[in-house]
N, CA, C and O of each residue as an XYZ file, in Angstrom:
524
protein
N     -28.069     35.165    -28.494
C     -29.471     35.547    -28.441
C     -30.166     35.130    -27.150
O     -31.179     35.701    -26.746
N     -29.547     34.049    -26.480
C     -30.212     33.615    -25.232
C     -30.297     34.707    -24.206
O     -31.173     34.698    -23.342
N     -29.355     35.678    -24.303
C     -29.333     36.746    -23.370
C     -30.647     37.607    -23.455
O     -31.032     38.286    -22.503
N     -31.280     37.538    -24.605
C     -32.436     38.445    -24.837
C     -33.776     37.683    -24.544
O     -34.858     38.223    -24.773
N     -33.684     36.486    -24.060
C     -34.909     35.669    -23.761
C     -35.986     36.450    -23.013
O     -37.154     36.467    -23.401
N     -35.582     37.058    -21.990
C     -36.520     37.756    -21.068
C     -36.493     39.243    -21.225
O     -37.080     39.957    -20.412
N     -35.824     39.742    -22.257
C     -35.729     41.218    -22.506
C     -37.120     41.723    -23.057
O     -37.827     40.995    -23.754
N     -37.457     42.946    -22.723
C     -38.770     43.536    -23.266
C     -38.776     43.436    -24.814
O     -37.716     43.438    -25.440
N     -39.936     43.353    -25.398
C     -40.050     43.264    -26.856
C     -39.347     44.471    -27.589
O     -38.706     44.307    -28.627
N     -39.509     45.675    -26.987
C     -38.885     46.804    -27.749
C     -37.397     46.753    -27.638
O     -36.763     47.294    -28.544
N     -36.741     46.179    -26.654
C     -35.382     46.040    -26.565
C     -34.892     45.020    -27.573
O     -33.899     45.233    -28.268
N     -35.619     43.890    -27.641
C     -35.226     42.872    -28.584
C     -35.323     43.392    -30.041
O     -34.465     43.063    -30.861
N     -36.344     44.191    -30.368
C     -36.546     44.783    -31.648
C     -35.394     45.736    -32.010
O     -34.961     45.769    -33.161
N     -34.897     46.513    -31.028
C     -33.735     47.391    -31.304
C     -32.492     46.625    -31.605
O     -31.708     47.019    -32.468
N     -32.277     45.459    -30.861
C     -31.048     44.732    -31.006
C     -31.105     43.773    -32.229
O     -30.093     43.459    -32.855
N     -32.395     43.314    -32.539
C     -32.488     42.296    -33.560
C     -33.736     42.696    -34.449
O     -34.768     42.025    -34.425
N     -33.594     43.777    -35.202
C     -34.715     44.374    -36.006
C     -35.274     43.418    -37.031
O     -36.382     43.648    -37.515
N     -34.579     42.369    -37.388
C     -35.080     41.448    -38.412
C     -35.803     40.240    -37.832
O     -36.323     39.373    -38.535
N     -35.799     40.242    -36.444
C     -36.547     39.164    -35.818
C     -35.884     37.761    -35.947
O     -36.536     36.728    -35.795
N     -34.630     37.775    -36.219
C     -33.890     36.480    -36.393
C     -33.540     35.899    -35.042
O     -32.370     35.904    -34.658
N     -34.510     35.401    -34.315
C     -34.281     34.958    -32.859
C     -34.072     33.489    -32.793
O     -34.797     32.822    -32.056
N     -33.199     32.966    -33.458
C     -32.818     31.603    -33.315
C     -32.000     31.404    -32.079
O     -31.307     32.320    -31.637
N     -32.068     30.166    -31.482
C     -31.287     30.011    -30.289
C     -29.821     30.069    -30.578
O     -29.406     29.807    -31.707
N     -28.968     30.423    -29.535
C     -27.536     30.536    -29.741
C     -27.005     29.115    -30.067
O     -27.488     28.134    -29.501
N     -26.054     29.012    -30.941
C     -25.397     27.745    -31.208
C     -24.475     27.381    -30.021
O     -23.778     28.216    -29.445
N     -24.524     26.093    -29.706
C     -23.631     25.687    -28.624
C     -22.110     25.731    -29.099
O     -21.830     25.543    -30.283
N     -21.178     25.975    -28.175
C     -19.782     25.959    -28.503
C     -19.334     24.526    -28.051
O     -19.080     24.229    -26.884
N     -19.273     23.724    -29.060
C     -18.896     22.305    -28.829
C     -17.400     22.040    -29.041
O     -16.917     20.916    -28.909
N     -16.703     23.102    -29.368
C     -15.304     22.996    -29.667
C     -14.421     23.922    -28.776
O     -13.286     24.260    -29.110
N     -15.041     24.316    -27.585
C     -14.305     25.191    -26.687
C     -13.965     24.403    -25.368
O     -14.853     23.827    -24.741
N     -12.715     24.397    -24.989
C     -12.245     23.533    -23.874
C     -11.496     24.387    -22.844
O     -10.887     25.403    -23.178
N     -11.557     23.969    -21.656
C     -10.791     24.513    -20.548
C      -9.300     24.165    -20.806
O      -8.972     23.393    -21.707
N      -8.423     24.761    -19.984
C      -7.001     24.532    -20.073
C      -6.668     23.064    -19.743
O      -5.674     22.518    -20.221
N      -7.561     22.413    -18.880
C      -7.300     21.033    -18.517
C      -7.882     20.032    -19.575
O      -7.768     18.816    -19.419
N      -8.451     20.536    -20.556
C      -9.042     19.692    -21.681
C     -10.453     19.274    -21.495
O     -10.991     18.562    -22.343
N     -11.094     19.678    -20.422
C     -12.534     19.483    -20.234
C     -13.364     20.437    -20.983
O     -12.961     21.588    -21.148
N     -14.560     20.018    -21.476
C     -15.389     20.936    -22.227
C     -15.833     22.146    -21.384
O     -16.233     22.016    -20.227
N     -15.745     23.311    -22.008
C     -16.102     24.569    -21.257
C     -17.695     24.620    -21.177
O     -18.443     24.182    -22.052
N     -18.053     25.168    -20.103
C     -19.557     25.401    -19.863
C     -19.665     26.860    -19.463
O     -18.767     27.473    -18.885
N     -20.899     27.391    -19.838
C     -21.145     28.742    -19.457
C     -21.048     28.977    -17.941
O     -21.451     28.137    -17.137
N     -20.498     30.154    -17.576
C     -20.339     30.443    -16.123
C     -21.262     31.703    -15.890
O     -20.989     32.797    -16.383
N     -22.382     31.473    -15.099
C     -23.289     32.566    -14.813
C     -22.468     33.613    -13.950
O     -21.704     33.262    -13.052
N     -22.687     34.875    -14.291
C     -22.038     35.937    -13.457
C     -23.003     36.466    -12.463
O     -24.088     36.910    -12.838
N     -22.659     36.441    -11.207
C     -23.559     36.941    -10.112
C     -22.698     37.937     -9.255
O     -21.480     38.048     -9.399
N     -23.420     38.627     -8.380
C     -22.692     39.531     -7.521
C     -21.683     38.833     -6.694
O     -20.644     39.411     -6.374
N     -21.945     37.588     -6.323
C     -20.921     36.810     -5.500
C     -19.620     36.571     -6.214
O     -18.560     36.591     -5.588
N     -19.672     36.335     -7.573
C     -18.424     35.943     -8.259
C     -17.877     36.921     -9.184
O     -16.791     36.700     -9.721
N     -18.588     38.072     -9.436
C     -18.192     39.097    -10.410
C     -16.744     39.600    -10.168
O     -15.923     39.704    -11.079
N     -16.501     39.896     -8.905
C     -15.118     40.409     -8.530
C     -14.028     39.448     -8.878
O     -13.008     39.854     -9.435
N     -14.198     38.209     -8.576
C     -13.231     37.181     -8.723
C     -13.040     36.781    -10.244
O     -12.044     36.168    -10.629
N     -14.057     37.169    -11.067
C     -13.876     36.879    -12.547
C     -13.058     38.009    -13.235
O     -12.652     37.872    -14.389
N     -12.839     39.067    -12.541
C     -11.952     40.193    -13.163
C     -12.682     40.883    -14.236
O     -12.041     41.319    -15.192
N     -14.021     41.033    -14.174
C     -14.754     41.748    -15.219
C     -14.536     43.169    -15.082
O     -14.426     43.687    -13.971
N     -14.461     43.891    -16.267
C     -14.184     45.287    -16.275
C     -15.436     46.114    -16.621
O     -15.555     47.277    -16.239
N     -16.348     45.491    -17.342
C     -17.587     46.199    -17.872
C     -18.802     45.413    -17.586
O     -18.765     44.182    -17.566
N     -19.921     46.115    -17.354
C     -21.236     45.442    -17.210
C     -22.265     46.182    -18.058
O     -22.123     47.390    -18.250
N     -23.258     45.536    -18.556
C     -24.268     46.187    -19.446
C     -25.618     45.701    -19.006
O     -25.867     44.509    -18.833
N     -26.432     46.625    -18.842
C     -27.892     46.427    -18.431
C     -28.753     46.897    -19.492
O     -28.590     48.044    -19.907
N     -29.673     46.137    -19.994
C     -30.567     46.517    -21.122
C     -31.823     47.155    -20.478
O     -32.517     46.566    -19.649
N     -32.041     48.327    -20.902
C     -33.279     49.066    -20.419
C     -34.138     49.397    -21.699
O     -33.689     49.349    -22.845
N     -35.391     49.727    -21.372
C     -36.365     50.119    -22.532
C     -35.743     51.261    -23.353
O     -35.842     51.277    -24.580
N     -35.119     52.187    -22.682
C     -34.659     53.468    -23.281
C     -33.243     53.432    -23.747
O     -32.823     54.373    -24.421
N     -32.444     52.385    -23.432
C     -31.090     52.400    -23.809
C     -30.344     51.286    -22.994
O     -30.907     50.522    -22.210
N     -29.004     51.295    -23.283
C     -28.194     50.329    -22.571
C     -27.392     51.127    -21.532
O     -26.847     52.189    -21.831
N     -27.336     50.605    -20.345
C     -26.570     51.130    -19.246
C     -25.162     50.493    -19.304
O     -25.031     49.269    -19.272
N     -24.089     51.356    -19.394
C     -22.780     50.929    -19.460
C     -22.023     51.159    -18.139
O     -21.867     52.304    -17.716
N     -21.554     50.094    -17.489
C     -21.020     50.226    -16.203
C     -19.572     49.816    -16.208
O     -19.227     48.668    -16.486
N     -18.688     50.829    -15.881
C     -17.221     50.566    -15.739
C     -17.030     50.059    -14.340
O     -16.840     50.816    -13.388
N     -17.089     48.680    -14.243
C     -17.118     47.999    -12.916
C     -15.898     48.295    -12.056
O     -15.990     48.208    -10.832
N     -14.741     48.646    -12.657
C     -13.589     48.937    -11.794
C     -13.700     50.395    -11.169
O     -12.891     50.771    -10.320
N     -14.693     51.164    -11.606
C     -14.826     52.538    -11.058
C     -16.191     52.809    -10.405
O     -16.274     53.538     -9.417
N     -17.251     52.222    -10.957
C     -18.645     52.525    -10.502
C     -19.469     51.305    -10.357
O     -19.181     50.240    -10.903
N     -20.577     51.508     -9.550
C     -21.614     50.495     -9.519
C     -22.799     50.690    -10.416
O     -23.608     49.781    -10.600
N     -22.909     51.890    -10.984
C     -23.884     52.238    -11.954
C     -23.175     52.853    -13.099
O     -21.973     53.109    -13.031
N     -23.924     53.106    -14.197
C     -23.419     53.714    -15.366
C     -24.386     54.636    -16.043
O     -25.585     54.562    -15.775
N     -23.920     55.502    -16.909
C     -24.781     56.273    -17.734
C     -25.522     55.427    -18.831
O     -25.088     54.334    -19.196
N     -26.591     55.960    -19.302
C     -27.389     55.247    -20.342
C     -26.969     55.656    -21.738
O     -26.809     56.848    -22.000
N     -26.795     54.756    -22.598
C     -26.569     55.142    -24.054
C     -27.880     54.743    -24.800
O     -28.225     53.565    -24.897
N     -28.597     55.786    -25.325
C     -29.870     55.559    -25.941
C     -29.791     54.568    -27.192
O     -28.791     54.517    -27.907
N     -30.848     53.839    -27.383
C     -30.844     52.873    -28.491
C     -30.657     53.585    -29.827
O     -30.089     53.003    -30.751
N     -31.092     54.757    -29.947
C     -30.936     55.410    -31.313
C     -29.594     56.095    -31.509
O     -29.445     56.875    -32.449
N     -28.611     55.833    -30.653
C     -27.249     56.409    -30.786
C     -26.624     55.929    -32.125
O     -26.571     54.733    -32.413
N     -26.166     56.889    -32.907
C     -25.539     56.523    -34.236
C     -24.417     55.551    -34.034
O     -23.475     55.831    -33.293
N     -24.499     54.423    -34.675
C     -23.431     53.329    -34.564
C     -21.982     53.795    -35.050
O     -20.974     53.135    -34.799
N     -21.970     54.951    -35.744
C     -20.634     55.478    -36.113
C     -20.040     56.469    -35.115
O     -19.005     57.090    -35.358
N     -20.726     56.591    -33.997
C     -20.270     57.526    -32.965
C     -18.950     57.033    -32.291
O     -18.680     55.836    -32.201
N     -18.181     57.988    -31.843
C     -16.873     57.672    -31.112
C     -17.323     57.391    -29.742
O     -18.060     58.180    -29.150
N     -16.871     56.203    -29.170
C     -17.277     55.898    -27.759
C     -16.000     55.652    -26.990
O     -15.189     54.819    -27.394
N     -15.809     56.329    -25.932
C     -14.529     56.277    -25.091
C     -14.514     54.945    -24.456
O     -15.569     54.439    -24.073
N     -13.331     54.322    -24.317
C     -13.164     53.123    -23.610
C     -12.421     53.371    -22.279
O     -11.950     52.443    -21.622
N     -12.340     54.635    -21.922
C     -11.672     54.990    -20.574
C     -12.710     54.830    -19.444
O     -13.667     55.601    -19.368
N     -12.515     53.818    -18.563
C     -13.531     53.603    -17.575
C     -13.827     54.800    -16.705
O     -14.978     54.960    -16.300
N     -12.906     55.622    -16.401
C     -13.221     56.704    -15.435
C     -14.215     57.759    -16.071
O     -14.808     58.577    -15.369
N     -14.360     57.688    -17.443
C     -15.287     58.660    -17.995
C     -16.667     58.228    -18.045
O     -17.534     58.967    -18.511
N     -16.944     56.976    -17.555
C     -18.305     56.517    -17.594
C     -18.988     56.648    -16.199
O     -19.517     55.711    -15.602
N     -18.905     57.946    -15.757
C     -19.454     58.402    -14.457
C     -20.985     58.361    -14.580
O     -21.520     58.928    -15.533
N     -21.679     57.744    -13.697
C     -23.144     57.660    -13.788
C     -23.824     59.009    -13.585
O     -24.985     59.172    -13.962
N     -23.147     59.949    -13.015
C     -23.755     61.274    -12.868
C     -23.580     62.197    -14.071
O     -24.120     63.304    -14.093
N     -22.789     61.720    -15.115
C     -22.565     62.502    -16.323
C     -23.129     61.775    -17.556
O     -23.415     60.578    -17.526
N     -23.271     62.537    -18.619
C     -23.700     61.781    -19.887
C     -22.642     60.835    -20.309
O     -21.468     61.010    -19.985
N     -23.039     59.840    -21.023
C     -22.142     58.813    -21.537
C     -21.118     59.544    -22.468
O     -21.471     60.468    -23.201
N     -19.819     59.080    -22.402
C     -18.860     59.692    -23.262
C     -18.910     59.222    -24.634
O     -18.026     58.486    -25.072
N     -19.897     59.607    -25.342
C     -20.232     59.277    -26.699
C     -20.225     60.547    -27.543
O     -20.938     61.502    -27.233
N     -19.414     60.566    -28.620
C     -19.409     61.717    -29.517
C     -19.901     61.289    -30.812
O     -19.382     60.347    -31.411
N     -20.934     61.981    -31.288
C     -21.526     61.701    -32.528
C     -20.530     61.939    -33.696
O     -19.616     62.758    -33.599
N     -20.736     61.228    -34.743
C     -19.713     61.403    -35.799
C     -19.855     62.709    -36.554
O     -20.973     63.205    -36.695
N     -18.776     63.282    -37.041
C     -18.844     64.546    -37.701
C     -19.815     64.534    -38.829
O     -20.558     65.498    -39.014
N     -19.839     63.457    -39.605
C     -20.806     63.343    -40.719
C     -21.568     62.116    -40.437
O     -21.039     61.005    -40.478
N     -22.900     62.324    -40.131
C     -23.771     61.165    -39.896
C     -23.954     60.293    -41.164
O     -24.001     60.825    -42.273
N     -24.049     59.049    -41.011
C     -24.280     58.134    -42.065
C     -25.689     58.546    -42.837
O     -26.747     58.563    -42.209
N     -25.632     58.822    -44.013
C     -26.853     59.092    -44.788
C     -27.095     57.876    -45.748
O     -26.276     57.364    -46.511
N     -28.392     57.533    -45.542
C     -28.776     56.338    -46.494
C     -29.519     56.880    -47.672
O     -30.531     57.563    -47.514
N     -29.019     56.577    -48.895
C     -29.627     57.060    -50.052
C     -29.896     55.912    -50.962
O     -29.165     54.921    -50.975
N     -30.967     56.046    -51.741
C     -31.239     54.931    -52.727
C     -30.241     55.040    -53.877
O     -29.850     56.115    -54.333
N     -29.838     53.763    -54.333
C     -29.025     53.837    -55.486
C     -29.609     54.471    -56.753
O     -30.816     54.389    -56.979
N     -28.820     55.065    -57.533
C     -29.312     55.762    -58.747
C     -29.648     54.635    -59.743
O     -28.868     53.719    -60.005
N     -30.844     54.777    -60.261
C     -31.243     53.772    -61.355
C     -30.445     54.029    -62.536
O     -30.170     55.186    -62.853
N     -30.026     52.956    -63.257
C     -29.339     53.117    -64.535
C     -30.190     53.837    -65.643
O     -31.410     53.677    -65.662
N     -29.604     54.566    -66.493
C     -30.311     55.274    -67.545
C     -30.853     54.187    -68.442
O     -30.178     53.191    -68.699
N     -32.073     54.375    -68.921
C     -32.611     53.399    -69.911
C     -31.704     53.183    -71.140
O     -31.017     54.104    -71.583
N     -31.714     52.062    -71.632
C     -30.881     51.773    -72.826
C     -31.485     52.506    -73.966
O     -32.709     52.526    -74.091
N     -30.645     53.152    -74.865
C     -31.160     53.859    -76.051
C     -31.987     52.913    -76.897
O     -31.599     51.755    -77.053
N     -33.072     53.336    -77.434
C     -33.868     52.513    -78.322
C     -33.117     52.173    -79.590
O     -32.258     52.916    -80.064
N     -33.475     51.027    -80.111
C     -32.736     50.537    -81.368
C     -33.334     51.422    -82.436
O     -34.531     51.707    -82.408
N     -32.540     51.852    -83.355
C     -32.978     52.581    -84.494
C     -33.474     51.661    -85.614
O     -32.789     50.709    -85.987
N     -34.591     51.931    -86.115
C     -35.182     51.147    -87.173
C     -35.159     51.790    -88.458
O     -35.518     52.963    -88.560
N     -34.769     51.124    -89.447
C     -34.772     51.688    -90.781
C     -36.145     51.359    -91.327
O     -36.650     50.242    -91.217
N     -36.718     52.383    -91.918
C     -38.044     52.196    -92.492
C     -37.880     52.089    -94.033
O     -37.323     52.981    -94.672
N     -38.332     51.082    -94.549
C     -38.194     50.930    -95.986
C     -39.513     51.306    -96.565
O     -40.532     50.812    -96.081
N     -39.582     52.176    -97.602
C     -40.826     52.516    -98.215
C     -40.763     52.038    -99.637
O     -39.677     51.982   -100.214
N     -41.865     51.698   -100.215
C     -41.906     51.301   -101.565
C     -42.856     52.123   -102.338
O     -43.020     51.912   -103.540
């Protein structure tokens, strides 16, 4: 969640609709190969190539820009309202910034329906005694 600290409110709302914005938990059990505790490494233009990163993501008000770093310096935008069941290509060459994102909507979109309420229990029959 630390990555969203300076993101616009509407972007945070799309990514965290329930407003559960607790700080990220520290990784106190992650170590480097030499046994020293691991620390976050900020990615900058100066060190991105050396880190061997393949993908970059930029959060925009209208969607997330997906950049295939091995092919392009920019990427197409995937709108925030994209169905999460969509098929998304992982082929870097298809993420051309001059074309739409290689996202294919699912054949059958997810439909949210309310559960059916159980039928009321049949009323108990009462015997009526007359005198």
